[in-house]
C-alpha positions in Angstrom: -49.2 -30.3 37.4 -46.1 -28.6 38.9 -48.2 -25.6 39.9 -50.7 -27.9 41.6 -48.0 -29.8 43.5 -46.4 -26.5 44.6 -49.8 -25.2 45.7 -50.3 -28.1 48.1 -46.8 -27.6 49.6 -47.5 -23.8 49.8 -50.8 -24.1 51.6 -49.4 -26.6 54.2 -46.5 -24.3 55.1 -48.6 -21.2 55.3 -51.5 -20.7 57.7 -54.7 -19.5 56.1 -57.3 -19.8 58.9 -58.8 -23.3 58.5 -56.2 -24.2 55.9 -57.4 -27.8 55.5 -60.7 -26.6 54.3 -59.1 -24.6 51.5 -57.0 -27.6 50.5 -60.2 -29.7 50.5 -62.0 -27.1 48.3 -59.0 -27.1 45.9 -59.1 -30.9 45.7 -62.8 -31.0 45.1 -62.7 -28.4 42.3 -59.5 -29.9 40.8 -61.0 -33.5 40.6 -64.4 -32.4 39.0 -64.6 -31.1 35.5 -68.0 -29.5 36.1 -69.1 -28.4 39.6 -71.7 -25.9 40.9 -72.1 -24.3 44.3 -74.7 -26.8 45.5 -72.4 -29.8 44.7 -69.5 -28.0 46.4 -71.5 -27.5 49.5 -72.5 -31.1 49.6 -68.8 -32.3 49.3 -67.8 -29.8 52.1 -70.6 -31.0 54.4 -69.5 -34.6 53.9 -66.1 -33.7 55.3 -67.7 -32.1 58.4 -66.9 -28.5 57.4 -69.4 -25.6 57.4 -71.0 -24.8 54.0 -71.9 -21.3 55.1 -70.1 -18.4 53.4 -69.0 -20.8 50.5 -68.7 -17.7 48.2 -66.2 -16.1 50.6 -64.3 -19.4 50.9 -64.0 -19.6 47.1 -62.8 -16.0 46.8 -60.2 -16.6 49.5 -59.1 -19.8 47.9 -58.6 -17.8 44.7 -56.3 -15.3 46.6 -54.3 -18.2 48.0 -53.9 -19.8 44.6 -52.7 -16.4 43.1 -50.2 -16.0 46.0 -48.9 -19.5 45.3 -48.6 -18.8 41.6 -46.8 -15.6 42.3 -44.3 -17.5 44.5 -43.9 -20.4 42.0 -43.3 -18.1 39.0 -41.5 -15.3 40.8 -38.3 -15.6 38.7 -39.6 -17.2 35.5 -39.1 -14.0 33.4 -36.8 -11.1 33.6 -39.8 -8.7 34.0 -40.9 -10.7 37.1 -37.3 -10.7 38.5 -37.2 -6.9 38.0 -40.5 -6.4 39.7 -39.3 -8.5 42.6 -36.2 -6.4 42.9 -38.3 -3.2 42.8 -40.5 -4.6 45.6 -37.4 -5.4 47.7 -36.0 -1.9 47.1 -39.3 -0.3 48.2 -39.4 -2.3 51.4 -35.8 -1.6 52.3 -36.2 2.1 51.4 -38.9 2.5 54.0 -36.6 0.9 56.5 -33.9 3.5 55.7 -31.5 0.9 54.2 -30.5 3.1 51.2 -27.1 1.5 50.5 -28.8 -2.0 50.5 -31.3 -0.6 48.0 -28.6 0.7 45.7 -26.9 -2.8 45.7 -30.2 -4.4 44.6 -30.7 -1.6 42.0 -27.2 -2.3 40.5 -28.1 -6.0 40.2 -31.5 -5.1 38.6 -29.8 -2.8 36.1 -27.8 -5.7 34.7 -31.0 -7.6 34.2 -32.7 -4.6 32.6 -30.2 -4.7 29.7 -31.7 -8.1 28.7 -35.3 -6.9 29.2 -35.5 -3.4 27.6 -38.8 -2.8 29.5 -38.5 1.0 29.7 -41.5 1.3 32.1 -39.9 -0.9 34.7 -36.4 0.7 34.1 -38.0 4.1 34.7 -39.4 2.9 38.0 -36.0 1.4 38.9 -34.3 4.8 38.1 -36.9 6.6 40.2 -36.0 4.5 43.2 -32.3 5.0 42.5 -32.8 8.7 42.4 -34.6 8.6 45.8 -31.9 6.4 47.4 -29.0 8.4 45.9 -30.6 11.6 47.3 -30.8 10.2 50.8 -27.5 8.4 50.8 -25.2 10.4 48.5 -26.8 13.8 48.5 -28.3 16.2 45.9 -25.7 15.7 43.2 -26.1 12.0 43.2 -29.8 12.3 42.7 -29.4 14.9 40.0 -27.0 12.6 38.0 -29.7 9.8 38.0 -32.4 12.2 37.1 -30.6 13.2 33.9 -30.7 9.6 32.7 -34.5 9.5 32.9 -35.0 11.8 29.9 -33.5 9.3 27.5 -35.9 6.6 28.7 -38.8 8.9 28.1 -37.6 9.3 24.5 -37.4 5.5 24.2 -41.0 5.1 25.5 -42.1 7.8 23.0 -40.4 6.0 20.2 -42.0 2.7 21.1 -45.5 4.3 21.5 -45.1 5.9 18.0 -44.0 2.8 16.2 -46.7 0.8 18.0 -49.4 3.2 16.8 -48.1 2.9 13.2 -48.0 -0.9 13.4 -51.6 -1.1 14.7 -52.7 1.2 11.9 -50.9 -0.9 9.3 -52.5 -4.1 10.7 -55.9 -2.5 10.5 -55.3 -1.5 6.9 -54.0 -5.0 6.0 -57.2 -6.6 7.5 -59.5 -4.2 5.6 -58.4 -4.9 2.1 -61.6 -5.4 0.1 -63.6 -3.6 2.8 -62.4 -0.1 2.1 -61.2 1.7 -1.0 -57.8 0.3 -2.0 -56.5 3.8 -3.0 -57.3 5.0 0.6 -55.4 2.0 2.0 -52.3 2.9 -0.1 -52.6 6.6 0.8 -52.6 5.7 4.5 -49.7 3.4 4.1 -47.7 6.0 2.3 -48.2 8.3 5.3 -47.1 5.5 7.7 -44.0 4.6 5.7 -43.2 8.3 5.2 -42.9 8.7 9.0 -39.3 9.8 10.0 -38.9 6.5 12.0 -38.9 4.6 8.7 -36.0 6.7 7.5 -33.8 4.8 9.9 -32.8 1.1 9.7 -35.1 -1.0 11.8 -32.2 -2.4 13.7 -31.3 1.1 14.9 -34.4 1.4 17.0 -33.9 1.2 20.7 -36.2 -1.6 22.0 -36.7 -5.1 20.7 -40.5 -4.5 20.4 -39.9 -1.3 18.4 -37.6 -3.2 15.9 -40.2 -6.0 15.6 -43.1 -3.6 14.9 -40.9 -1.7 12.4 -40.4 -4.8 10.2 -44.0 -6.0 10.7 -45.4 -2.7 9.5 -43.3 -2.9 6.3 -44.4 -6.6 5.9 -48.0 -5.5 6.2 -47.4 -2.9 3.5 -46.0 -5.5 1.1 -48.8 -7.9 2.0 -51.3 -5.3 0.8 -49.4 -4.9 -2.4 -49.3 -8.7 -2.8 -45.5 -8.6 -3.0 -44.8 -11.9 -1.3 -41.0 -11.7 -1.8 -40.6 -8.4 0.1 -43.2 -9.4 2.7 -41.2 -12.5 3.4 -37.9 -10.6 3.6 -39.4 -8.3 6.3 -41.0 -11.2 8.2 -37.6 -13.0 8.2 -36.0 -9.8 9.5 -38.5 -9.8 12.3 -37.5 -13.4 13.2 -33.9 -12.2 13.1 -34.7 -9.6 15.8 -36.3 -12.3 17.9 -33.3 -14.6 17.4 -30.9 -11.9 18.4 -32.8 -11.4 21.7 -33.4 -14.9 23.1 -34.8 -13.6 26.4 -37.5 -11.6 24.6 -38.2 -14.5 22.3 -38.7 -16.9 25.2 -40.8 -14.5 27.2 -43.0 -13.5 24.3 -43.5 -16.9 22.6 -47.0 -16.1 21.1 -45.7 -13.1 19.2 -42.9 -15.2 17.8 -45.3 -18.0 16.8 -47.6 -15.5 15.2 -44.9 -14.1 12.9 -43.4 -17.5 12.1 -46.9 -18.7 11.1 -47.1 -15.9 8.6 -43.8 -17.1 7.1 -45.0 -20.7 6.9 -48.2 -19.5 5.3 -46.1 -18.0 2.4 -43.8 -21.1 2.2 -46.8 -23.4 1.8 -46.6 -22.7 -1.9 -42.9 -23.7 -2.1 -41.2 -27.1 -2.4 -41.8 -29.9 0.1 -38.4 -29.7 1.8 -38.4 -26.0 2.4 -41.9 -26.0 3.7 -41.4 -28.9 6.1 -38.1 -27.4 7.4 -40.1 -24.3 8.4 -42.8 -26.5 10.1 -40.2 -28.5 12.0 -38.4 -25.3 13.1 -41.6 -23.9 14.6 -42.5 -27.2 16.3 -39.1 -27.4 17.9 -39.6 -23.9 19.4 -41.7 -25.4 22.2 -38.7 -27.4 23.5 -36.9 -24.2 24.7 -40.0 -22.8 26.5 -40.8 -22.9 30.2 -43.2 -20.1 31.0 -46.4 -20.1 28.8 -45.4 -23.5 27.4 -48.9 -25.0 27.3 -50.5 -22.0 25.5 -47.6 -21.9 23.0 -48.0 -25.7 22.4 -51.7 -25.2 21.6 -50.9 -22.4 19.1 -48.1 -24.4 17.5 -50.3 -27.4 17.1 -53.1 -25.5 15.4 -50.9 -23.4 13.2 -48.6 -26.1 12.0 -51.3 -28.6 11.3 -53.5 -26.0 9.6 -50.6 -25.1 7.3 -49.7 -28.7 6.7 -53.2 -29.5 5.6 -53.3 -26.5 3.4 -49.9 -27.5 1.8 -51.3 -31.0 1.1 -54.5 -29.6 -0.4 -52.5 -27.2 -2.6 -50.5 -30.2 -3.9 -53.6 -32.4 -4.4 -52.3 -34.9 -1.8 -55.7 -35.7 -0.3 -54.6 -39.2 0.9 -51.9 -37.7 3.2 -54.3 -34.8 4.1 -56.8 -37.4 5.3 -54.1 -39.1 7.5 -53.2 -35.7 9.1 -56.9 -34.9 9.6 -57.4 -38.1 11.6 -54.3 -37.4 13.7 -55.6 -33.9 14.4 -59.1 -35.2 15.4 -57.5 -37.8 17.7 -55.4 -35.1 19.4 -58.3 -32.7 19.8 -60.3 -35.5 21.6 -57.4 -36.2 23.9 -56.6 -32.6 24.8 -58.7 -29.8 26.2 -57.6 -27.0 24.1 -58.7 -23.5 25.0 -58.2 -21.5 21.8 -60.1 -18.9 19.9 -63.0 -20.0 17.6 -61.0 -18.5 14.7 -58.6 -21.5 14.7 -61.3 -24.1 15.0 -63.2 -22.7 12.1 -60.0 -22.8 9.9 -59.4 -26.5 10.7 -63.0 -27.6 10.4 -63.2 -25.8 7.0 -60.2 -27.8 5.8 -61.8 -31.1 7.1 -65.0 -30.3 5.2 -63.0 -29.6 2.0 -61.0 -32.9 2.3 -64.2 -34.9 2.9 -65.9 -33.3 -0.1 -63.1 -34.2 -2.4 -63.1 -37.8 -0.9 -66.8 -37.8 -1.8 -67.7 -38.5 1.9 -70.6 -36.0 1.8 -72.1 -36.8 5.2 -68.8 -36.2 7.0 -68.2 -33.0 4.9 -71.7 -31.8 5.9 -71.0 -32.6 9.5 -68.1 -30.1 9.6 -70.0 -27.5 7.6 -72.9 -27.7 10.1 -70.4 -27.6 13.0 -69.1 -24.2 11.7 -72.4 -22.7 10.8 -74.2 -23.9 14.0 -71.5 -23.6 16.7 -69.7 -20.4 15.6 -70.6 -16.9 14.4 -69.8 -15.0 11.3 -67.6 -12.5 13.1 -65.4 -15.3 14.5 -63.8 -15.7 11.0 -65.9 -14.0 8.4 -64.2 -15.1 5.2 -64.0 -18.8 6.1 -67.6 -18.7 7.5 -69.0 -17.4 4.2 -66.9 -19.9 2.2 -68.4 -22.6 4.4 -71.8 -21.4 3.2 -70.6 -22.0 -0.4 -69.5 -25.5 0.6 -73.0 -26.0 2.0 -74.5 -25.2 -1.4 -72.2 -27.7 -3.1 -72.8 -30.5 -0.7 -76.6 -30.2 -0.9 -76.3 -30.0 -4.7 -74.4 -33.3 -4.6 -77.1 -34.8 -2.3 -79.7 -33.7 -4.9 -81.4 -31.5 -2.3 -82.2 -29.0 -5.1 -85.0 -27.1 -3.2 -82.7 -26.6 -0.3 -79.9 -25.4 -2.6 -82.2 -22.7 -4.0 -83.5 -21.8 -0.5 -79.9 -21.5 0.8 -78.8 -19.6 -2.2 -81.5 -16.9 -1.6 -80.5 -16.7 2.0 -76.8 -16.4 1.0 -77.6 -13.5 -1.3 -79.6 -11.7 1.4 -76.9 -12.1 4.0 -73.7 -11.6 2.1 -74.2 -10.0 -1.3 -73.4 -6.5 0.1 -70.4 -7.6 2.3 -68.7 -10.3 0.4 -67.4 -10.3 -3.2 -67.4 -13.7 -4.9 -64.3 -14.6 -6.9 -64.6 -15.6 -10.6 -64.6 -19.4 -9.9 -67.2 -19.0 -7.1 -69.5 -16.9 -9.4 -69.3 -19.5 -12.2 -69.7 -22.5 -10.0 -72.7 -21.1 -8.0 -74.4 -19.9 -11.1 -74.2 -23.4 -12.6 -75.4 -25.1 -9.4 -78.4 -22.8 -9.2 -79.3 -23.2 -12.9 -79.2 -27.0 -12.6 -81.1 -27.0 -9.3 -83.9 -24.9 -10.9 -84.3 -27.5 -13.7 -82.3 -30.6 -12.6 -83.3 -33.0 -15.4 -83.2 -30.6 -18.4 -79.4 -30.3 -18.6 -76.4 -32.7 -18.9 -74.5 -31.7 -15.8 -71.2 -33.3 -17.1 -71.2 -31.1 -20.2 -72.2 -28.0 -18.2 -69.3 -28.5 -15.8 -66.9 -29.1 -18.7 -68.0 -25.8 -20.2 -67.4 -23.8 -17.1 -64.0 -25.5 -16.6 -63.0 -24.3 -20.1 -64.0 -20.7 -19.2 -62.1 -20.9 -15.9 -58.9 -22.3 -17.7 -59.0 -19.3 -20.1 -59.2 -16.8 -17.2 -56.0 -15.2 -16.2 -54.9 -13.9 -12.7 -57.0 -16.3 -10.8 -56.4 -16.1 -7.0 -54.4 -19.2 -5.8 -56.0 -20.2 -2.5 -57.3 -23.3 -0.8 -61.0 -22.6 -1.7 -60.2 -22.2 -5.4 -58.1 -25.4 -5.3 -61.1 -27.3 -3.9 -63.6 -25.7 -6.3 -61.3 -26.7 -9.3 -60.8 -30.2 -7.9 -64.5 -30.6 -7.5 -65.3 -29.3 -11.0 -62.7 -31.7 -12.5 -64.4 -34.6 -10.7 -67.7 -33.6 -12.1 -66.4 -33.5 -15.7 -65.0 -37.1 -15.6 
C-alpha cells in the first residue's frame, strides 16, 4: 500500500505526457483482480480517453511504475545505496568534478564495509582510480589500482566456495537417486578442498562463510549425522547474526537455513521446538524490504513444521486446530509461493483427516495434490500422496479402484521410487485384501503386519511412517 500511495504522488509531481491517463490506467488495473485488454479499453473510453495504442500505454505505465519503485526503495538496502553513490559519481565524473566524486567514494567505502559486495566495491574502486588519475595524478591512480587485486582474490574465493556449495546441495538432493559411494566420494573431494582447511569464520565475505558451513551441513545430512549437521547450521545462523545488514537484506536465505534447524528440532521436546518456531516468527518484525515475501515463507515453514511436530507426537486434536487456522489464513491471503510448499501442507491435511477418519476430506486434499500439481513439483510427497490414495479407497471399500490404482502406481513409480519397509508391508496387505475382500479377517491381518513392523529395526522416523503406523494401529483395534 505504501508503494501504491507513493506512486500516486510520484505520477502527479512528474509529467509523463497525458499523466492522468496513466493514473487512470493504474487505478483500473489496481481495482480489478482480473482484467483483459478489451475491458481495459472499455474503462478508458468511458473516461473520454483514446483506447488506441493501449499496449504502448501499458508498457509506458510499467516504466513509470518501475521508476517510482526505484525512487521509493532507493536507500532500502546497502547495495542500493552503493549503486546510487556510483551513479552520482559517474554523473559528476563526466562534469569534471573529480574532488566531489572522491568525497562520495569515501562515503560509499564506509557503506561497503557493511555490505561486502565485492562486485560493487570493484566498480567503486574503478571510479576512484579514474578520479585519482585526473585529480591527483598517476601515483594516486596507481595506489588505488594495487587494491583491486585483493578484491579479485575475494571474488575468486567466493566463486569457488559457491561452486562447492552448489555441488554439495546437488549431492544432498540426489541421495537415493545415485550410488551412495559416488556421493561420498564427491563429498570427500569437496571437503578436501584447501578452503576447508581454514576455519569458516576466516573467509572474507559473509556469503562465503555461510556457504562454507552449509556445505559441511549438507555433508553431515547425507551421513545422517543430525548432531553435526545441526552444529553447522547453527554456525551459519551465527554468521547471519554477526552481520545484521546482510541478514536483513537476505531474509529468504536466513529463513531457509532456520527452517532446516526447525526441521531437526521437531523431534525434540515441546519447549525447545516452540522456542525455535517463535524465534523465526519474530524475525519478520525487524524486516522492511522484502517483508511480504518473507512473511509468506515464515507462515508456510513454521506451520508446516508445527503440524509435523504435532503428528510426530500423536497430537491430532491440536493438529486439526492448526489446520483450520492455516486454511482460514490461506483463504484470507493471496499467497504467491511455489507449489512445493502447498503440496507439503495439503499432504499433512490429508494425513490428519485420514487419522480423524474423515475420508471424504482426506480424499479432497489427495485429489487436490494429484490433480492440481505435478510430480516434479515435489516428487517424494507426490508419490506418498498416491499411497494415501490407495489407503483411502481401500477404506471406502473401492477395491477395484485400489487394484487399478496399484497397477498404475507400479507402472509409474516402481523404477524411480523405493518403498520403505512399512509401505511395502501395508500396500501388499491392502492389495491382497482388495483381491479377495471377504476371504480374510482384516483385523487379524493388520495385527500380523504390525507385529512384523514392531520387530523390524532401524525404521525411518518420518511423518509418513507415523501416519502408516497410526492407521495400522487403528485397524487392529
